[in-house]
C-alpha angles and dihedrals in degrees: 000000000000126000127209119220113216110210116237113260114240114253113260115258117268108238118190124196125192108217111215112074098354091065105004125044101234142005105308094190093053090050090051096047092045087057092047090053095045092055090087132028092226091055089054089051091048092050091049090049094054096036097091089060103035104032095067089050092062090065095061125067098223093052101031096102091052092048094050091045090059092060093040086055093049090053095046107037106143093031117105107175131057091228088067089059091048090056091051091048090056090049092048092050092048092050094048100036097129095048093045094049089051089058095056108103113232096206090051092049090051091054090045092052092046091057091050092047089052090057096249119155100250123191133170116222113189143165088226123088108281093233089060094054091044092051093049093047087054088073089067099038095257097111090119093064112111113252127199112192148149114308122217130204141177116297130169096330095319139046132286138177106283096177118013111209092221141118112341091352089066090063091045092051092047091054092045089052089059100262094128100144118106111275108254099184130006126189120197142142098205138088085214086071095057091115088057095043093047091049092054123094086218116025118191121192111210127190097343124176106274091237091058098055095089091050092052091049089052100047103033125070117281112271096027106156114245105191142175112218095192099293107146117228095018130107133245136090112301117250 
């Protein structure tokens, strides 16, 4: 009796998409937290009160998590559990469905769908709350895609960013979530994702700020695509 050995199939490539700007035209988390703050006049007043301290922090990588946490807190004072935020996220997405769908970039979604159809292991890694990205992807039937995002926790009577899925922490959180294979392709617009882009066998810069294009050409491998997938006001070669 002879036996036939079936060779192991190679693992599918790991493909990582950042969410804001590669897939969604804008900063989805900022849009959400602006809505959370604007729900009540006193939240607006609170956000204005803390803005001189926390707004400048958002601009700098070492202090960005603290700056964002200040505005998350202003929008969630009185809320003590992350599941309460998830419920508000679902409400926000339902109330703004038309505007949100208009911000999804069709070229990006085609590339996203092509990777999935090819059997690649596709994951979204975002600085936004994961429930927000999942809910938005539900508009285009991709709600089953794994999402790794910023985690919130109780802070001073509200919620704040406990682990910001950003810069090197994004890679850490991806690995902790079980995505341990080498990154085959990574799509991002942001210099904050350089650890992800540099880890990828094939980095692709999508819809970057125009002023960052030269930096990406300098630090990423020669020939790295720097593309614009139909995001107005951003840099990259038109597709």
